[in-house]
N, C-alpha and C positions, 0 to 999 in steps of 0.2 A: 386131663390133667395140662394146664397152659400155661407157658411164661411168654410175655412178649414185654419189649420194649419198645418206647416210641420217641422219636429223637427231633427237635426243630432248632433249627437256627436261621434268624432272619436277617435277611439282607436287603434292606428297603432303604433308599435313596431318596432326597430330597433335591428339587431343582436349587440352584444356586439365588441370590438375590436377581432380581428382575423377571423369576420366574418361569416359565414355558417359551419364553420371547425368547430367552440365549438360545435355544435348540431350536427354534425355527425360523421361516424366512419372514420377510417385509409383510405387514397386515394390511389390506385395503377394506377401506369403510369403516362402519363404526361399532360399538359394540354389539354382541350379540344377544339377540331377546329369543325369542322361540326359532332356536336352530333345527335345521332337516339336512340332515347329507342328499347330495344333490346325486342322483344317478339316473340313468338313462342312455339315450340314442345320443353319437357325439354332436348331432346337430341341437339335441336339445340341453346340450351341457354345455354349449357354448351360447344359446341363448341366455345362459344365466350370470354371463359375465356381464359389467358393467362396461359403457363402451371405452374404448382406449386401454384396455387392460391388455399388457403387453402379451405378444404373440405364444411367447414360450411359457407366459403364466397356465393359459389356457390351454395348450399343447400338454402340459405336464399332467391336467387333470383329465384331461382326455386318454394320455397314455396309461393311467394309473399311477404315476410316480407322486401325486399328493397324497400324504396321511390322510389328511380331515380337508373336508370342504365343504362351509356351511353359507347358509344364505337365510337373512332376518326376512319379515314376513314385510318391512319397508321394501317396496319397487326398486330393485336396482342399487341396493344397498348389501355389500357384499366382505365377509372376513374370510380368510384362509391363512394355511399356515403348512409348511411342510419341513420333516425333521432333515436338518442340516447335515449332519454327521453320525450316525447311529458308532460309528470305531467311536467315538467320544463319550459314549455310555457314563465308561469308568470314571468319568472326570467330574459326575454328577458327585456331590459331599453326601458321606454318609450320613443317613437319618441319627443325630445323636440320642443316644440312649435304647438303641434298636436294633441297629447295624448290629450284626455279629453276636447278637443276645441268644444263649445256647440255652436250651431246655430240656428237660430228659423225664420220661415216667414210665413208670414199671408197672406191669401189671401181672397178677396170677389168677388162676380159677381154677376148681373142680366139677365137674359137669356130669351128669349121667342121664339112663333113661332105663324105664323100669315097664315090663310090658307083660300083662299076662293074656290070654288069648283061649276061648274056648268053643269047641265045633259043636254046634247043633246035631249036623248031620256033615255028610261030603259034600254039600252045597251051602253050607250055611255057617259063616264064623262070626262069633262076635269077640270083642278085644275093647283093650283100656290100657292107657300107658300115661304116666308120669315122667317129663324129661325137664329139665333144668341146661341154661347156658351160657352164654356172656358175651360181649363183642368188646373189644379193647376200646379206649378212648383215644385223644389224641390232642391233635393241635390245631386251630385256624389262620392257617398261613396267612391271609389276609386281616389279619385284627391283632393287636397287640394292647395287653394291658398295661396301659401307663400309669394307673394307679399304685400296681404292684412292680411295674418295673420287669413282669415276666410276661412268655408267652400267653396267649389268649386258648387256655384249654379248657378240653371238657372230658367226662371221667367214665369209666366202664360203664355198661348197664347189663344186669342181669335178668335173665327171664324165669320164668316157671311156667310151666303150660301141660293141661291136663285135657284129656281127647278120651271119648269111645266111639267104639263104631260099629257096624255091620258090615258086613260083605256077602255076599248071595249070588247064587245063579239058580233062577226057577225056570218051570215050564220045558224041562227038557232041554235046557241049553238055550231057548231062545230068548229069556228074559233076564237081565243081569241089573241088580239092584242094590247098591252102595250108600251108605249113610254117616254121618259123623257128626257129632258135637264137640266142641273144643271152647277152650278159656286159655289166654295165656296173660300173666299177669309180671308187670315188667317193674322194674326198681329202676331210676335213673336213667330211664330212656331217653337215646338220644333220637332228638329231632332236627330237623333244617328250619332255619327262619332266615328271613329277610331283613335286613337292617337298615334304615334310611337315616342316618343319625348323620351328623356335622358336612350335610350337603354330596353327602357319597352314599353309595349304595353296594350292599354286600351280603354272601350269603353263608351265613355260619352255622355250625352246629353247636347244639346247648342241649345241657341236661333238663328234662323236665323230671319229677320230684316220684310221680307214680303212671302208670298208666296201664287199662286194663281191656281186652279185648273177649267177648264170647261170639261165637258164631256155629252156621249150621252148615253143612253140604249133603247136597243129593245128585248122585248120579244114575241115571237112568237109560239103559240101551236092550231096544225090542227087535228082534227080528220077525217081523211083520210076517213077511214070506221070504221066499228062498233069495229074492231078487232086490226085496226092500228092507232097510234099516230105518229104524225112528231113535235119535238119543236125544236125551233133555237133560239139562246141568242147570242146578240153581245153587246160589251161595249167599247168606244172611251173614253181615258182619255190623256188629254192635262195638264202638270203640269209644272208650271216655278217659282222658286226662281226669286223674282223682285228685292230682297236685301240679300247677304249672308254674315256671319261674314268675317272680313279679317283674315288671317292665319301670323304672322311675315310678314307684310305687303305684304302679295302673296294676291292677287286676285282670288278665288277659284271658277270653274265654277262649282257646284254642278249638279249630275246626278239624276233622278226623283226618283230613288231607284225601290224596287220589284214593281214598279206598272207599265204591261206593256200598250204601248200605244194603240194596241188592242187586243183582246181576242173575241173567239167565244166559245159556246158549239151546237154541234147537236147530237141529240137524237130521236131515233128509238125504240117506244113500241110495240111490234105486241105480241098480244094474239094468238098463233098459234092453241091454243085448250082448250075448254072450255065447257064437257061434263059429266053427270055422275060421278060427284064431282071428277072430274080430271081436269087438267090446265096445260097448257105447254106455257112459257113465255119467250121471247126473246129481249132481249137489246142491243143495238149497238150503242153507242157513240166516238166523238170525241172532244176533248179540244184543243184548239188551242191558245197560247200566243207568244207575241213579245217577243225579248231579254229584259234582265232588268240587272241591276248592282245589289248587296245585298245591298250596305252602299252609303249613297248621297257621300259622300267624303271620305280619308282618307289622311289626313296631316302630313308629317313628315318634318325632318330637316337633313340634311347634314353638317359636317363640327363641328368644336369646338364648346365649348359651349358660347364663346363669342364672334362668329360670325358663327353663323347657317343659313347654307341653305335652304331657306325652299321647299317644293316639294309638289304637291297634286299627288299621288302615282297612277298610272294607275290599274283599276281594269279589274280581267277577267270578262266577262259577262255570265249572265245565259243564253245559245244559247234560242233562239226560237225553239218549240216543238208543236209536234201535237201527243198529246195521245191517242189511242185507245183501249176502253175497251169493252168486252161483256159480258154477263151473258144467261145463259139458264135454266130457273126453271120450275123444275117440283111441282107439289103440288096433293095432295090427300086428300079428307077427308075421316075419318075413323069413327068408331063407339062412340058412346058418346061424340060427339062433337070435336072428336078429329082431329089432323090432321099431316099429314110428310112431308117435303119439301125436294129436293132435286136440288142445283145447282151449276152449273159447272160454273167457269168462269176464264177470262183473264184479265190482269191490260197492260197496255202497249205492247198489242199483236204485234206490229209493232217492239219492242225491239228499241225505239229511245234512243239516249244517250244523254243526259242533265243534266248542273249544275243547281245546288238550292239554294246554297247559300256559301260565303264565302268572304272573304277581304284578303288585304295584309298585310302583317306583317312586312311592313315598311324597313326602313334602320337598323334597328340593326339586323335582322334577313333576310330579302332580298328574302325573297319570299313566292307566295300567296299559300292559301289553299283552299280547296273548297268541299264541298260535293255533293255527286252525286243523281240523283235520281232513283229509282228502276227499275231495267230491267226488261224483259218480266218474265210474276208472273202466276201461274194458280193455282187455286185450285179448291175443291170440300167442299160445305158447308152439312150440314147434319142437318136438326130441326126436333122436336118431341115436338108438343104441346100436352100434357096431359090435 
């Protein structure tokens, strides 16, 4: 049994008449079109300033004192600004109707787990379990519900799960096979969405009505010889939103996010040498994942505030990938129970190119950003245990 209370007090402030200009230095050039942050070597940064720009302004950017510096696509047209006095931040007027708004939510839940087991023999065990659980709701600190004059809140989610499986050890202990089938059923599931309304972008938590998951897991380990072990792991996941909140009258088909439909790992551990206090071990592994997307949905709208046109923005996928890693380790026992080891390793040795996380910035900025996985990477580890 759990009881929780969540609180949120909003401390929003708005810049006074005249906007942010009241808190930044003088501007040079025209209004910003497609702005890009200037970064790079000192020589490059200096080359971006119009002729005649005061040296103290240029040096401020070089020293990192300028908070923001932007460059137009038009050559030699520059706009820049810097925060003049952070100590004066308290003088920015409080946002009417929002600043100081106090919110509170109380949650309580009783959950449990029931497990049944059956041992076929000393080496094989079957089991089944039923579990309920919950996660408390809360508030989105970056959003405020001006229609109701209250904090932007989200509710608790609940889950009921069922799982059946088997765990076994066969072939005189040289073979292990574990498998499971499971289902998850959520009510009011909490999902993260990117909102791109009113010229701004935010990440909020909202409640979808119902969400279900079913999956299979398989884990096999085989000691092929006294020095060679092979392992394989596989997971299949099928996730569906049975119901999802409508956005400005638009039915949104959400994705299942960062969980791939299929993924597997293959691992080989080979003890090449073990004699006279010396050992040489080699590991080779491959990990595969289906393509995914990073965020369930990215809703936005085009048009005027009185006639918005809702859209569910496309997202670039995180591509399917197979990452291959290798590691060769030499270890030697020294006197007085000390040891030393040297490991030569490589990650993503096939140099797979793949995205890992990103989202669409929406109608206001009009492009998507993404992080990419590390390229082929190699290294040497040296460890001395004293």
